[in-house]
N, C-alpha and C positions, 0 to 999 in steps of 0.2 A: 515375471510380469515387470517392466520395466513401470517406471511414475510416468504419468502424465508429465510432465515437464522434463523427461529424459528423452521422449519421444521425438521423433525426427517427423514433421510434414514434408509431402507430397504433393506437389501442385501444378499439375496438367494445366496449357490456357493454349486455346482456341482464338480466331482470331474477333469472332465477335458476329453476331446478327441482335438487328433490331425487335424488340417485344413483342409486335404482330406485324399483318404483313398490310397493316395501316399505309396512307399516307404521310401522315403524321407523324409512326413513330420509323419510318423508313426516311423520313428527313433527317429526323434529331439521329437516328443511327450514324447515317449518313456526313452531317455536321460534325460530331467527333470522328470518325473515320477519316475523311478528306482533310481533319485542319491539322492531323499530323503532317510536320514540314518531313518527315520521313516517308509519307507517302507521298503528295506532293510538294517533289523538293523546288521549290521554286523560290525566289523571295518572298517574305509574307504578305508584304502590300497587294503583287499581285495575286499570292494566291486569295487572299481573303477577297479580290474582287471576282477572280474566277467562281469560287466558293460562290461567294452571296448572290451576286447577279448571272452569273449564265447555268451551275449547275445544280444550284437548290431550286429555284424556281422551276428546271425541267425534269432532270432525271428521277423525283422522288416519287412521281404519279409511273413513271414507265416502269420501275424497280421493286413497286407495291403491286404491281400486276404480275412482275416475274416472280416474286414472293409466294403469290397467292395460288401460282402453279403447284407450287411445291410443299405446300404447308403443312401440317397434319393435322388432328384432331388434338396431339397432344402438342405442339406449338411446330417450332424450327426444329427441323431436321438435321442442324449443327446444337443445338444446343439438347438434343435427345441426345443423340451420337455420342456427344462427349461427353454428357453426364452418367448417360450405362457405362462408357469404358471407363472411368473415374470408379463408380461402383462396385466394377467387376475386379478393378484393381485392388480393391480397396480388402476384397473378400481375397486376394491374394495375398497381399500384405497386412495381414491383420496388426501384426503391432509399429505405425504406423499410421500417421493421420491423411489420408488422402482426400485432397478437394480439387475442383475447378473452377477454374474464372477466363475472362470473355476480354482478350485486350479493348475492346472496347465493345458497349452496352454491357446486359448483365448477364452473371454474375462479375462484378468488375472485380479487380486485381486489389485494389486497397481494400475491399470491404472484406475479401474473403483471405486478405496477408490480417486483418485484425480478427478474422475468426479462429486463425492459427493462435492467435497471440493470446486471445481470451481461454483457450483451451490448456495455454502451460507451454505447448512447442515454442522452441526458441531456435531453431535451425532449419530450414526449408531447404528440399531439389527441387528445381522449380524444371520442370520439362515441356519449352514451345512446343504446341505441336506441328512444325512445320520442318520436314523432312530436309529439305537444301535449303543452306543460307539468303539469306535475302535481307539488306538493311529496310526496307518496309515490311519484315513482317517478324527476323528475328531480331536485330536490334533495335527495333523498335520499342517489342516485347521486352527485352532485358533491359532494357533504361527505361522501362516505367517500372519494373519490379523494384529496380535498385535506390529507385525515385522516391518509393512509396514505403520500402523498409525505412532509408533515410529520414524519412520525416516521421517516423513512431518513434514514441516517448522512448520505447526500449529497442530498439532497431533488432528484427530476426534477422541472424544470422545466413546469409543467400549465397545454395550452390547451385548456376546456374549450368545444365548440361547442353552442350553441343548441336548442332543437324545430327542424323540421321540418318543422309544421306546413303550410306555404305555399309551400314551397319545390318549384319546379318540375321537378326531376328527383323529387321524392316523387310529387307528383300527376303526371307522366308516365308512369310506371314504374306506379303503381297502375292508372289507364287503359286502360295497352296491356297486359295481368294479365286486366281486365276484361272487356273488349270482347267476345273469343271465348264468354264465360261465358252471355254476356247475348245474343248474337247464338243460341247454341245454346239457350234459354232466354226466345225473342224472348216479348216481353208482358210481361214476369213483371214486377213488384214489385219497387222496389229498397227493400229496409232499411238503412241505414249503423247499423252497432251500433258503440257504443264503449263501451272498459270504462267502470265505473260510478269515481265520488267521492261519497266524502260533502260534502252543500253545504256544511257547515263548513268544509272545508278549501277550496271556490273560494274562498269566502267570506275568508278569512285571509290566503290570499296574495293576491286583489284591492287589498284594504283597505291590507297591509301596502307596497305597490306605488307606492300614490298618495300626497300630502301627505293631512297634518291637516286640511285645509280642505276635501278631494275627498271623504274616506274616508266613504261611507255600507256600510251591510249589501246584500248583493247582493238581488236582488228575482228573478232567473233570470226574466228575462222578454224581451222583445224588444231590451233592452239588448244582447244577446250577439251581435245581427247587426249592431250598429253602434258595436263597445265605446269604440274611441278608445284614450286611455291604459292603458284595462282588457286590452287583448290578450295583451300581453304573459306577464301571468300569471293569465288566464283561461281553465280548464279547455274550459269547454263552450262560450266563445265560438273558441277555436282548434279544437275539434271541426264547430262551423259552418262556419267558414273552408276550413276541407275540406271538408268537405262540399259548400260552393257552389264549391274548386276542379275535384271531379270530375263535379258534377252537369252543371259545363260543359262538361269534354272530353266525358261521355259524352254530351251531350245530351237530358239528363232533363226532364221538362218536371214543375212542381211535383208532379203528384196521381200521376209516376211514381213514388215516391220516399217514404219515411220515415225520421225519424229515431230511435236508441235509444240505450239504454244498460243493460249489464248488468253480470254480475258482484256485485253490490249479499251485503253482508252486515251482519247485525244491524238494529235496529229503526231507526236513528236511518235521518233522510232524504238520499234518496242522488238522484243529479241525475238528473231525468225526461225524458221518459217513462223506463220501463223497458222494456227489448227482452222479456224472460217476459211482461209482459201485454202488449205490444201484441202477439207476435204470434199471440194466440189469440184477440184481437180481429181481425186483418184480414179472415180466411173473410167474417166478420159484415159486413162494409163493403163484401165484395163480391172482394177478394182471395183469388185462388186459386190464384196463380201466382207464388212466391216467391225473390228470389234477394238471399243476404243477403252481403255485408260486410262486414269488421271492420276500418275503416284505422286503429285508433291500435294496432295492430299489424304488427311487417312480419315479424313469424316465427310459425307454426304452432305452435300453446300447449293447454295442458288447456283454455283458453278458447275459444279459437275451434274445437278439433277436437273436442271433449268436450260442453261446453256448446252451443255453435254448429250443429255438423254434426250432432251425432248427439241431443241433448237435444230442441233448436228443432224441429230435423226433427219430430220425434217429435210433441212439442204440438203445430206448424200442420197435420202432417195429422191431429192427433186431433180440433180444434178445426175440421176442412174442406175444408184446403187439397187441393190435390190434386196440384201438385209442389211440389220447393223443390231449389234448385242454391247451395251455399255455394262462394264464389269465396274460392281460399284466397288465402294471407297471398305475401307481397314475394318470402320467403324468400332465397333465392342467386341469383334470375330475372336473367338478364342484362344489361335492362334497369335493373335495380334497383343493381347492383355499379356497373356506370356511375356511377350517380345519385351513389351513397354515396364512389365518388372526387372525383366534382367535389366534394360536400360539404368532404371533409377536406383535398382541395388550397385549398378558399377561394373555388373560383369564386362 
């Protein structure tokens, strides 16, 4: 048995959630989240004005109402599912210390890293729970982890694990979970709905990973289907790659599925097509039965439960659809737990 000081720590990190669905707690969460310059990537003074004079006076009350629709007796679904995943992972990996944190909110990254240090853990493997790379999620989380490690008296050794958009374990687990839902909704059109990202953020990330000679602005066209060197930092291309892996595993034909991007904010162009617009046009194209899966989320949260399971369903049925099935996220499904265990073990 390894001594405590020899143990490796495993830290899984999700985006975050308010402590309660009250307007006060939602405002505090949004302030932390939207103050991140990688999330609202505009000049600091403009971001300060936008946040404090437009967003925070108006948005917390509306968001709190949405959170109340999905809140459970145990608390936030995102927090519960992330906690349950960490507990299940700990049972699979008894020789390591497994913990979870939130990029924004509680439990915070610095607090959890201090817990590792108190246990005598000197090295941690960190898995951000975002399948596809984005500066506003993956890069922001990585930067925060390294910042916290550097600020410690005795910094932990950190190994960041990369995006898993094409990892067989992730794709197999997602397809495994989806199959019974699709079987019960036989003949339903499948919509793969990914979280949206501003086009400028993808463009900036892609160009930062290329040599100066190869840099050119993204066209957001067919290049994402065969991106080459752009794949490492192109969120849209990674979403297409995830879709391709799931389509193959679920044996879907091209006419059987669509791709959309949800949760956009503001007037700036976000990656298209937009899920909310797509859902309202599908019935006119003859799609009367719809199944929606959200492969950019591994834990059910506000964006999947309120935005898709509630609002998107209402919009689809109002537009002439006849049936709507939401396929849950992986959460702490046993197949997913085993896949995460393989990821952190380095398989």
